[in-house]
PDB file with one MODEL, atoms N, CA, C and O in Angstrom:
MODEL        1
ATOM      1  N   UNK A   1     -11.080   0.009   4.637  1.00  0.00           N
ATOM      2  CA  UNK A   1     -10.439  -0.655   3.821  1.00  0.00           C
ATOM      3  C   UNK A   1     -10.182   0.144   2.728  1.00  0.00           C
ATOM      4  O   UNK A   1     -11.079   0.859   2.282  1.00  0.00           O
ATOM      5  N   UNK A   2      -8.818   0.117   2.115  1.00  0.00           N
ATOM      6  CA  UNK A   2      -8.327   1.341   1.132  1.00  0.00           C
ATOM      7  C   UNK A   2      -7.424  -0.056   0.540  1.00  0.00           C
ATOM      8  O   UNK A   2      -6.865  -0.946   1.181  1.00  0.00           O
ATOM      9  N   UNK A   3      -7.524   0.132  -0.737  1.00  0.00           N
ATOM     10  CA  UNK A   3      -6.508  -0.916  -2.200  1.00  0.00           C
ATOM     11  C   UNK A   3      -6.443   0.554  -3.037  1.00  0.00           C
ATOM     12  O   UNK A   3      -7.369   1.294  -3.367  1.00  0.00           O
ATOM     13  N   UNK A   4      -5.369   0.651  -3.194  1.00  0.00           N
ATOM     14  CA  UNK A   4      -5.017   1.883  -3.503  1.00  0.00           C
ATOM     15  C   UNK A   4      -3.701   1.113  -4.487  1.00  0.00           C
ATOM     16  O   UNK A   4      -2.988   0.169  -4.146  1.00  0.00           O
ATOM     17  N   UNK A   5      -3.683   1.880  -5.788  1.00  0.00           N
ATOM     18  CA  UNK A   5      -2.509   1.939  -6.802  1.00  0.00           C
ATOM     19  C   UNK A   5      -2.229   2.945  -7.216  1.00  0.00           C
ATOM     20  O   UNK A   5      -2.801   3.745  -7.956  1.00  0.00           O
ATOM     21  N   UNK A   6      -0.731   2.907  -6.418  1.00  0.00           N
ATOM     22  CA  UNK A   6       0.408   4.545  -6.970  1.00  0.00           C
ATOM     23  C   UNK A   6       0.653   4.673  -7.843  1.00  0.00           C
ATOM     24  O   UNK A   6       0.898   3.724  -8.588  1.00  0.00           O
ATOM     25  N   UNK A   7       0.725   6.066  -8.255  1.00  0.00           N
ATOM     26  CA  UNK A   7       1.458   5.930  -9.354  1.00  0.00           C
ATOM     27  C   UNK A   7       2.949   6.306  -9.894  1.00  0.00           C
ATOM     28  O   UNK A   7       3.439   7.182  -9.181  1.00  0.00           O
ATOM     29  N   UNK A   8       3.443   6.068 -10.503  1.00  0.00           N
ATOM     30  CA  UNK A   8       5.223   6.370 -11.073  1.00  0.00           C
ATOM     31  C   UNK A   8       5.293   7.465 -10.488  1.00  0.00           C
ATOM     32  O   UNK A   8       5.682   6.861  -9.488  1.00  0.00           O
ATOM     33  N   UNK A   9       5.285   8.647 -10.114  1.00  0.00           N
ATOM     34  CA  UNK A   9       5.364   9.922  -9.901  1.00  0.00           C
ATOM     35  C   UNK A   9       5.750  10.141  -8.365  1.00  0.00           C
ATOM     36  O   UNK A   9       4.808   9.925  -7.603  1.00  0.00           O
ATOM     37  N   UNK A  10       6.958  10.529  -7.754  1.00  0.00           N
ATOM     38  CA  UNK A  10       7.474  10.795  -7.463  1.00  0.00           C
ATOM     39  C   UNK A  10       6.247  12.396  -5.992  1.00  0.00           C
ATOM     40  O   UNK A  10       5.801  12.597  -4.862  1.00  0.00           O
ATOM     41  N   UNK A  11       6.379  12.809  -7.065  1.00  0.00           N
ATOM     42  CA  UNK A  11       5.422  14.000  -6.678  1.00  0.00           C
ATOM     43  C   UNK A  11       3.991  13.308  -5.968  1.00  0.00           C
ATOM     44  O   UNK A  11       3.645  13.261  -4.788  1.00  0.00           O
ATOM     45  N   UNK A  12       3.482  12.915  -6.931  1.00  0.00           N
ATOM     46  CA  UNK A  12       1.999  12.419  -6.186  1.00  0.00           C
ATOM     47  C   UNK A  12       2.088  11.438  -5.429  1.00  0.00           C
ATOM     48  O   UNK A  12       1.232  11.323  -4.552  1.00  0.00           O
ATOM     49  N   UNK A  13       3.295  10.310  -5.563  1.00  0.00           N
ATOM     50  CA  UNK A  13       3.595   8.940  -4.415  1.00  0.00           C
ATOM     51  C   UNK A  13       3.084  10.098  -2.611  1.00  0.00           C
ATOM     52  O   UNK A  13       2.218   9.959  -1.749  1.00  0.00           O
ATOM     53  N   UNK A  14       4.024  10.954  -2.810  1.00  0.00           N
ATOM     54  CA  UNK A  14       4.314  11.571  -1.768  1.00  0.00           C
ATOM     55  C   UNK A  14       3.368  12.267  -0.817  1.00  0.00           C
ATOM     56  O   UNK A  14       3.381  12.289   0.414  1.00  0.00           O
ATOM     57  N   UNK A  15       2.143  13.108  -2.106  1.00  0.00           N
ATOM     58  CA  UNK A  15       0.698  13.686  -1.495  1.00  0.00           C
ATOM     59  C   UNK A  15      -0.293  12.858  -1.524  1.00  0.00           C
ATOM     60  O   UNK A  15      -1.326  13.365  -1.088  1.00  0.00           O
ATOM     61  N   UNK A  16      -0.435  11.283  -2.022  1.00  0.00           N
ATOM     62  CA  UNK A  16      -0.813  10.783  -1.441  1.00  0.00           C
ATOM     63  C   UNK A  16      -1.122   9.273  -0.008  1.00  0.00           C
ATOM     64  O   UNK A  16      -2.010   8.587   0.499  1.00  0.00           O
ATOM     65  N   UNK A  17       0.788   9.607   0.031  1.00  0.00           N
ATOM     66  CA  UNK A  17       1.145   8.906   1.174  1.00  0.00           C
ATOM     67  C   UNK A  17       0.844  10.020   2.589  1.00  0.00           C
ATOM     68  O   UNK A  17       0.586   9.320   3.568  1.00  0.00           O
ATOM     69  N   UNK A  18       0.822  11.033   2.823  1.00  0.00           N
ATOM     70  CA  UNK A  18       0.706  12.114   3.203  1.00  0.00           C
ATOM     71  C   UNK A  18      -1.467  11.913   4.254  1.00  0.00           C
ATOM     72  O   UNK A  18      -1.894  11.753   5.398  1.00  0.00           O
ATOM     73  N   UNK A  19      -2.047  12.079   2.817  1.00  0.00           N
ATOM     74  CA  UNK A  19      -3.085  11.753   2.822  1.00  0.00           C
ATOM     75  C   UNK A  19      -3.401  10.470   3.334  1.00  0.00           C
ATOM     76  O   UNK A  19      -4.048  10.635   4.368  1.00  0.00           O
ATOM     77  N   UNK A  20      -3.206   8.998   3.028  1.00  0.00           N
ATOM     78  CA  UNK A  20      -3.286   7.627   3.873  1.00  0.00           C
ATOM     79  C   UNK A  20      -2.914   7.695   5.123  1.00  0.00           C
ATOM     80  O   UNK A  20      -3.462   7.248   6.130  1.00  0.00           O
ATOM     81  N   UNK A  21      -1.757   8.401   4.966  1.00  0.00           N
ATOM     82  CA  UNK A  21      -1.312   8.233   6.290  1.00  0.00           C
ATOM     83  C   UNK A  21      -2.113   8.517   8.118  1.00  0.00           C
ATOM     84  O   UNK A  21      -2.063   7.870   9.163  1.00  0.00           O
ATOM     85  N   UNK A  22      -2.473   9.210   7.897  1.00  0.00           N
ATOM     86  CA  UNK A  22      -3.147  10.272   8.685  1.00  0.00           C
ATOM     87  C   UNK A  22      -4.933   9.022   8.914  1.00  0.00           C
ATOM     88  O   UNK A  22      -5.876   9.271   9.665  1.00  0.00           O
ATOM     89  N   UNK A  23      -4.786   7.775   7.961  1.00  0.00           N
ATOM     90  CA  UNK A  23      -6.010   6.566   8.267  1.00  0.00           C
ATOM     91  C   UNK A  23      -5.426   5.834   8.448  1.00  0.00           C
ATOM     92  O   UNK A  23      -6.235   5.198   9.123  1.00  0.00           O
ATOM     93  N   UNK A  24      -4.440   5.142   8.448  1.00  0.00           N
ATOM     94  CA  UNK A  24      -3.678   4.066   8.698  1.00  0.00           C
ATOM     95  C   UNK A  24      -4.054   3.217  10.203  1.00  0.00           C
ATOM     96  O   UNK A  24      -3.545   2.097  10.164  1.00  0.00           O
ATOM     97  N   UNK A  25      -4.415   3.340  10.824  1.00  0.00           N
ATOM     98  CA  UNK A  25      -5.049   2.991  12.349  1.00  0.00           C
ATOM     99  C   UNK A  25      -6.237   2.981  12.208  1.00  0.00           C
ATOM    100  O   UNK A  25      -6.728   2.087  12.898  1.00  0.00           O
ATOM    101  N   UNK A  26      -6.964   3.534  11.650  1.00  0.00           N
ATOM    102  CA  UNK A  26      -8.493   3.463  11.472  1.00  0.00           C
ATOM    103  C   UNK A  26      -9.064   2.370  10.679  1.00  0.00           C
ATOM    104  O   UNK A  26      -9.887   1.488  10.923  1.00  0.00           O
ATOM    105  N   UNK A  27      -8.265   2.754   9.496  1.00  0.00           N
ATOM    106  CA  UNK A  27      -9.032   1.547   8.472  1.00  0.00           C
ATOM    107  C   UNK A  27      -7.657   0.846   7.887  1.00  0.00           C
ATOM    108  O   UNK A  27      -6.603   1.456   8.070  1.00  0.00           O
ATOM    109  N   UNK A  28      -7.636  -0.298   7.256  1.00  0.00           N
ATOM    110  CA  UNK A  28      -6.258  -1.512   6.568  1.00  0.00           C
ATOM    111  C   UNK A  28      -5.982  -0.768   5.296  1.00  0.00           C
ATOM    112  O   UNK A  28      -6.942  -0.077   4.955  1.00  0.00           O
ATOM    113  N   UNK A  29      -5.398  -0.736   4.846  1.00  0.00           N
ATOM    114  CA  UNK A  29      -4.172   0.056   3.748  1.00  0.00           C
ATOM    115  C   UNK A  29      -4.312  -0.672   2.891  1.00  0.00           C
ATOM    116  O   UNK A  29      -5.450  -1.131   2.996  1.00  0.00           O
ATOM    117  N   UNK A  30      -3.459  -1.371   1.462  1.00  0.00           N
ATOM    118  CA  UNK A  30      -3.004  -1.780   0.665  1.00  0.00           C
ATOM    119  C   UNK A  30      -2.466  -1.046  -0.587  1.00  0.00           C
ATOM    120  O   UNK A  30      -3.053  -0.211  -1.275  1.00  0.00           O
ATOM    121  N   UNK A  31      -1.337  -1.498  -0.714  1.00  0.00           N
ATOM    122  CA  UNK A  31      -1.179  -0.380  -1.559  1.00  0.00           C
ATOM    123  C   UNK A  31      -0.658  -1.227  -3.061  1.00  0.00           C
ATOM    124  O   UNK A  31       0.349  -1.908  -2.867  1.00  0.00           O
ATOM    125  N   UNK A  32      -1.113  -1.263  -4.268  1.00  0.00           N
ATOM    126  CA  UNK A  32      -0.534  -1.714  -5.238  1.00  0.00           C
ATOM    127  C   UNK A  32       0.568  -0.814  -5.868  1.00  0.00           C
ATOM    128  O   UNK A  32       0.375   0.369  -6.150  1.00  0.00           O
ATOM    129  N   UNK A  33       1.416  -1.292  -6.010  1.00  0.00           N
ATOM    130  CA  UNK A  33       3.026  -0.685  -6.441  1.00  0.00           C
ATOM    131  C   UNK A  33       4.163  -1.132  -7.688  1.00  0.00           C
ATOM    132  O   UNK A  33       4.696  -2.204  -7.975  1.00  0.00           O
ATOM    133  N   UNK A  34       4.216  -0.218  -8.067  1.00  0.00           N
ATOM    134  CA  UNK A  34       5.589  -0.982  -9.299  1.00  0.00           C
ATOM    135  C   UNK A  34       6.745  -0.976  -8.220  1.00  0.00           C
ATOM    136  O   UNK A  34       6.579   0.111  -7.667  1.00  0.00           O
ATOM    137  N   UNK A  35       7.905  -1.638  -7.572  1.00  0.00           N
ATOM    138  CA  UNK A  35       8.757  -1.724  -7.070  1.00  0.00           C
ATOM    139  C   UNK A  35       9.878  -0.728  -7.827  1.00  0.00           C
ATOM    140  O   UNK A  35       9.867  -0.788  -9.057  1.00  0.00           O
ATOM    141  N   UNK A  36      10.929   0.261  -7.147  1.00  0.00           N
ATOM    142  CA  UNK A  36      12.011   0.971  -7.515  1.00  0.00           C
ATOM    143  C   UNK A  36      13.206   1.246  -6.884  1.00  0.00           C
ATOM    144  O   UNK A  36      13.527   2.223  -6.208  1.00  0.00           O
ATOM    145  N   UNK A  37      13.730   0.407  -7.145  1.00  0.00           N
ATOM    146  CA  UNK A  37      15.193   0.213  -6.655  1.00  0.00           C
ATOM    147  C   UNK A  37      15.982   1.783  -6.337  1.00  0.00           C
ATOM    148  O   UNK A  37      16.625   2.119  -5.342  1.00  0.00           O
ATOM    149  N   UNK A  38      15.717   2.423  -7.358  1.00  0.00           N
ATOM    150  CA  UNK A  38      16.567   3.624  -7.019  1.00  0.00           C
ATOM    151  C   UNK A  38      16.358   4.626  -6.031  1.00  0.00           C
ATOM    152  O   UNK A  38      17.167   5.513  -5.757  1.00  0.00           O
ATOM    153  N   UNK A  39      14.642   4.361  -5.222  1.00  0.00           N
ATOM    154  CA  UNK A  39      14.517   5.304  -4.443  1.00  0.00           C
ATOM    155  C   UNK A  39      14.296   4.942  -3.674  1.00  0.00           C
ATOM    156  O   UNK A  39      13.110   4.759  -3.401  1.00  0.00           O
ATOM    157  N   UNK A  40      15.458   4.544  -2.682  1.00  0.00           N
ATOM    158  CA  UNK A  40      15.520   3.879  -1.242  1.00  0.00           C
ATOM    159  C   UNK A  40      14.224   4.703  -0.183  1.00  0.00           C
ATOM    160  O   UNK A  40      13.310   4.151   0.429  1.00  0.00           O
ATOM    161  N   UNK A  41      14.455   5.718  -0.234  1.00  0.00           N
ATOM    162  CA  UNK A  41      13.576   6.527   1.328  1.00  0.00           C
ATOM    163  C   UNK A  41      12.037   5.958   0.454  1.00  0.00           C
ATOM    164  O   UNK A  41      11.110   5.415   1.056  1.00  0.00           O
ATOM    165  N   UNK A  42      12.040   6.155  -0.652  1.00  0.00           N
ATOM    166  CA  UNK A  42      10.174   6.903  -1.320  1.00  0.00           C
ATOM    167  C   UNK A  42       9.846   5.060  -0.968  1.00  0.00           C
ATOM    168  O   UNK A  42       8.988   5.084  -0.085  1.00  0.00           O
ATOM    169  N   UNK A  43      10.119   3.834  -1.239  1.00  0.00           N
ATOM    170  CA  UNK A  43      10.334   2.690  -1.051  1.00  0.00           C
ATOM    171  C   UNK A  43       9.965   2.501   0.676  1.00  0.00           C
ATOM    172  O   UNK A  43       9.030   1.826   1.108  1.00  0.00           O
ATOM    173  N   UNK A  44      10.867   3.211   1.435  1.00  0.00           N
ATOM    174  CA  UNK A  44      10.741   2.732   2.496  1.00  0.00           C
ATOM    175  C   UNK A  44       8.711   3.571   3.640  1.00  0.00           C
ATOM    176  O   UNK A  44       7.894   3.301   4.520  1.00  0.00           O
ATOM    177  N   UNK A  45       8.992   4.310   2.892  1.00  0.00           N
ATOM    178  CA  UNK A  45       7.884   5.510   3.346  1.00  0.00           C
ATOM    179  C   UNK A  45       6.617   4.386   3.035  1.00  0.00           C
ATOM    180  O   UNK A  45       5.739   3.967   3.789  1.00  0.00           O
ATOM    181  N   UNK A  46       6.907   4.089   1.605  1.00  0.00           N
ATOM    182  CA  UNK A  46       5.115   3.476   1.216  1.00  0.00           C
ATOM    183  C   UNK A  46       5.400   2.749   1.977  1.00  0.00           C
ATOM    184  O   UNK A  46       5.389   3.434   3.000  1.00  0.00           O
ATOM    185  N   UNK A  47       5.768   1.429   2.354  1.00  0.00           N
ATOM    186  CA  UNK A  47       6.120   0.816   3.215  1.00  0.00           C
ATOM    187  C   UNK A  47       5.441   1.053   4.700  1.00  0.00           C
ATOM    188  O   UNK A  47       4.422   0.470   5.069  1.00  0.00           O
ATOM    189  N   UNK A  48       6.049   1.840   5.351  1.00  0.00           N
ATOM    190  CA  UNK A  48       5.469   2.373   6.409  1.00  0.00           C
ATOM    191  C   UNK A  48       3.916   2.937   6.146  1.00  0.00           C
ATOM    192  O   UNK A  48       3.028   2.825   6.991  1.00  0.00           O
ATOM    193  N   UNK A  49       3.736   3.557   4.847  1.00  0.00           N
ATOM    194  CA  UNK A  49       1.951   4.044   5.075  1.00  0.00           C
ATOM    195  C   UNK A  49       1.088   2.973   5.174  1.00  0.00           C
ATOM    196  O   UNK A  49      -0.118   3.130   5.363  1.00  0.00           O
ATOM    197  N   UNK A  50       1.734   1.657   5.036  1.00  0.00           N
ATOM    198  CA  UNK A  50       0.385   0.630   4.236  1.00  0.00           C
ATOM    199  C   UNK A  50       0.698  -0.780   5.139  1.00  0.00           C
ATOM    200  O   UNK A  50       1.791  -1.334   5.256  1.00  0.00           O
ATOM    201  N   UNK A  51      -0.083  -1.027   5.502  1.00  0.00           N
ATOM    202  CA  UNK A  51      -0.503  -2.250   5.956  1.00  0.00           C
ATOM    203  C   UNK A  51       0.333  -3.536   5.428  1.00  0.00           C
ATOM    204  O   UNK A  51       1.039  -4.479   5.786  1.00  0.00           O
ATOM    205  N   UNK A  52      -0.316  -2.826   4.212  1.00  0.00           N
ATOM    206  CA  UNK A  52       0.698  -4.057   2.774  1.00  0.00           C
ATOM    207  C   UNK A  52       0.671  -3.302   1.381  1.00  0.00           C
ATOM    208  O   UNK A  52       0.043  -2.416   0.802  1.00  0.00           O
ATOM    209  N   UNK A  53       1.823  -4.260   1.171  1.00  0.00           N
ATOM    210  CA  UNK A  53       1.686  -3.387  -0.239  1.00  0.00           C
ATOM    211  C   UNK A  53       2.572  -4.905  -1.578  1.00  0.00           C
ATOM    212  O   UNK A  53       3.528  -5.679  -1.640  1.00  0.00           O
ATOM    213  N   UNK A  54       1.720  -4.588  -2.123  1.00  0.00           N
ATOM    214  CA  UNK A  54       1.535  -5.362  -3.022  1.00  0.00           C
ATOM    215  C   UNK A  54       2.434  -4.890  -4.008  1.00  0.00           C
ATOM    216  O   UNK A  54       2.565  -3.667  -4.060  1.00  0.00           O
ATOM    217  N   UNK A  55       3.341  -5.857  -5.116  1.00  0.00           N
ATOM    218  CA  UNK A  55       4.022  -4.691  -5.987  1.00  0.00           C
ATOM    219  C   UNK A  55       3.929  -5.411  -6.924  1.00  0.00           C
ATOM    220  O   UNK A  55       4.460  -6.518  -6.841  1.00  0.00           O
ATOM    221  N   UNK A  56       2.934  -4.877  -8.637  1.00  0.00           N
ATOM    222  CA  UNK A  56       3.230  -5.113  -9.807  1.00  0.00           C
ATOM    223  C   UNK A  56       3.783  -5.484 -11.036  1.00  0.00           C
ATOM    224  O   UNK A  56       4.732  -4.709 -11.157  1.00  0.00           O
ATOM    225  N   UNK A  57       3.754  -6.230 -12.051  1.00  0.00           N
ATOM    226  CA  UNK A  57       2.515  -7.119 -12.031  1.00  0.00           C
ATOM    227  C   UNK A  57       1.638  -7.608 -11.064  1.00  0.00           C
ATOM    228  O   UNK A  57       2.601  -7.908 -10.357  1.00  0.00           O
ATOM    229  N   UNK A  58       0.571  -8.005 -10.308  1.00  0.00           N
ATOM    230  CA  UNK A  58      -0.170  -8.735  -9.028  1.00  0.00           C
ATOM    231  C   UNK A  58      -1.222  -9.843  -9.991  1.00  0.00           C
ATOM    232  O   UNK A  58      -1.662  -9.761 -11.138  1.00  0.00           O
ATOM    233  N   UNK A  59      -1.367 -10.926  -8.853  1.00  0.00           N
ATOM    234  CA  UNK A  59      -2.468 -11.629  -9.479  1.00  0.00           C
ATOM    235  C   UNK A  59      -3.634 -11.610  -8.857  1.00  0.00           C
ATOM    236  O   UNK A  59      -3.592 -12.172  -7.762  1.00  0.00           O
ATOM    237  N   UNK A  60      -5.159 -10.953  -9.300  1.00  0.00           N
ATOM    238  CA  UNK A  60      -6.034 -10.679  -9.327  1.00  0.00           C
ATOM    239  C   UNK A  60      -6.397 -12.025  -6.947  1.00  0.00           C
ATOM    240  O   UNK A  60      -6.758 -11.842  -5.785  1.00  0.00           O
ATOM    241  N   UNK A  61      -5.909 -13.080  -7.883  1.00  0.00           N
ATOM    242  CA  UNK A  61      -6.169 -13.788  -6.416  1.00  0.00           C
ATOM    243  C   UNK A  61      -5.460 -13.822  -5.460  1.00  0.00           C
ATOM    244  O   UNK A  61      -5.804 -14.445  -4.456  1.00  0.00           O
ATOM    245  N   UNK A  62      -4.536 -13.298  -5.520  1.00  0.00           N
ATOM    246  CA  UNK A  62      -3.313 -12.766  -4.755  1.00  0.00           C
ATOM    247  C   UNK A  62      -4.040 -11.703  -3.473  1.00  0.00           C
ATOM    248  O   UNK A  62      -4.384 -11.938  -2.314  1.00  0.00           O
ATOM    249  N   UNK A  63      -4.065 -10.603  -4.229  1.00  0.00           N
ATOM    250  CA  UNK A  63      -5.471  -9.769  -4.578  1.00  0.00           C
ATOM    251  C   UNK A  63      -6.010  -9.718  -3.150  1.00  0.00           C
ATOM    252  O   UNK A  63      -5.714  -9.037  -2.168  1.00  0.00           O
ATOM    253  N   UNK A  64      -7.213 -11.006  -3.461  1.00  0.00           N
ATOM    254  CA  UNK A  64      -8.051 -11.375  -2.851  1.00  0.00           C
ATOM    255  C   UNK A  64      -8.181 -11.893  -1.643  1.00  0.00           C
ATOM    256  O   UNK A  64      -9.179 -11.960  -0.926  1.00  0.00           O
ATOM    257  N   UNK A  65      -6.556 -12.433  -1.385  1.00  0.00           N
ATOM    258  CA  UNK A  65      -6.266 -13.300  -0.171  1.00  0.00           C
ATOM    259  C   UNK A  65      -5.485 -12.421   0.194  1.00  0.00           C
ATOM    260  O   UNK A  65      -4.952 -12.910   1.190  1.00  0.00           O
ATOM    261  N   UNK A  66      -5.109 -11.531   0.047  1.00  0.00           N
ATOM    262  CA  UNK A  66      -4.329 -10.915   1.169  1.00  0.00           C
ATOM    263  C   UNK A  66      -5.304 -10.076   2.525  1.00  0.00           C
ATOM    264  O   UNK A  66      -5.254  -9.775   3.717  1.00  0.00           O
ATOM    265  N   UNK A  67      -6.439  -9.973   0.899  1.00  0.00           N
ATOM    266  CA  UNK A  67      -7.944  -8.573   1.826  1.00  0.00           C
ATOM    267  C   UNK A  67      -8.634  -9.803   2.615  1.00  0.00           C
ATOM    268  O   UNK A  67      -9.315  -9.625   3.626  1.00  0.00           O
ATOM    269  N   UNK A  68      -8.459 -10.689   2.216  1.00  0.00           N
ATOM    270  CA  UNK A  68      -9.535 -11.809   3.384  1.00  0.00           C
ATOM    271  C   UNK A  68      -8.517 -11.491   4.670  1.00  0.00           C
ATOM    272  O   UNK A  68      -8.787 -10.841   5.680  1.00  0.00           O
ATOM    273  N   UNK A  69      -7.216 -12.174   4.306  1.00  0.00           N
ATOM    274  CA  UNK A  69      -5.699 -11.852   5.396  1.00  0.00           C
ATOM    275  C   UNK A  69      -6.041 -11.319   6.390  1.00  0.00           C
ATOM    276  O   UNK A  69      -6.495 -11.639   7.488  1.00  0.00           O
ATOM    277  N   UNK A  70      -5.499  -9.612   5.360  1.00  0.00           N
ATOM    278  CA  UNK A  70      -5.520  -8.530   6.808  1.00  0.00           C
ATOM    279  C   UNK A  70      -7.820  -8.074   7.607  1.00  0.00           C
ATOM    280  O   UNK A  70      -8.249  -7.772   8.720  1.00  0.00           O
ATOM    281  N   UNK A  71      -8.390  -8.260   6.470  1.00  0.00           N
ATOM    282  CA  UNK A  71      -9.289  -8.280   7.479  1.00  0.00           C
ATOM    283  C   UNK A  71      -9.534  -9.177   8.473  1.00  0.00           C
ATOM    284  O   UNK A  71     -10.328  -8.928   9.380  1.00  0.00           O
ATOM    285  N   UNK A  72      -8.810 -10.398   8.375  1.00  0.00           N
ATOM    286  CA  UNK A  72      -8.874 -11.491   9.469  1.00  0.00           C
ATOM    287  C   UNK A  72      -7.986 -11.215  10.714  1.00  0.00           C
ATOM    288  O   UNK A  72      -8.353 -11.441  11.868  1.00  0.00           O
ATOM    289  N   UNK A  73      -6.939 -10.771  10.407  1.00  0.00           N
ATOM    290  CA  UNK A  73      -6.409  -9.844  11.409  1.00  0.00           C
ATOM    291  C   UNK A  73      -6.552  -9.089  12.513  1.00  0.00           C
ATOM    292  O   UNK A  73      -6.384  -9.105  13.733  1.00  0.00           O
ATOM    293  N   UNK A  74      -7.003  -8.284  11.439  1.00  0.00           N
ATOM    294  CA  UNK A  74      -7.741  -6.516  11.856  1.00  0.00           C
ATOM    295  C   UNK A  74      -8.531  -7.137  13.208  1.00  0.00           C
ATOM    296  O   UNK A  74      -8.530  -6.758  14.379  1.00  0.00           O
ATOM    297  N   UNK A  75      -9.218  -8.283  12.518  1.00  0.00           N
ATOM    298  CA  UNK A  75     -10.560  -8.554  13.576  1.00  0.00           C
ATOM    299  C   UNK A  75     -10.583  -9.550  14.503  1.00  0.00           C
ATOM    300  O   UNK A  75     -11.611 -10.132  14.847  1.00  0.00           O
ATOM    301  N   UNK A  76      -9.223  -9.823  15.024  1.00  0.00           N
ATOM    302  CA  UNK A  76      -8.226 -10.678  16.130  1.00  0.00           C
ATOM    303  C   UNK A  76      -8.306  -9.494  17.251  1.00  0.00           C
ATOM    304  O   UNK A  76      -7.715  -9.618  18.323  1.00  0.00           O
TER     305      UNK A  76
ENDMDL
END
């Protein structure tokens, strides 16, 4: 499983999305991110790169339960 917190710099986000894009089918990917309405194309790319996107601020319990659900889904 990969749990990654994206930074707010678009060039960094695009690099990260390129790197994790090839791993998505092999491992579950959860992205922590701050939603930005001003860049819908970027938000769409982030959604497509991950199995789950959690928007910050996010509760620690929510992260834990999300990881559990995602791993259970992958096990089926």
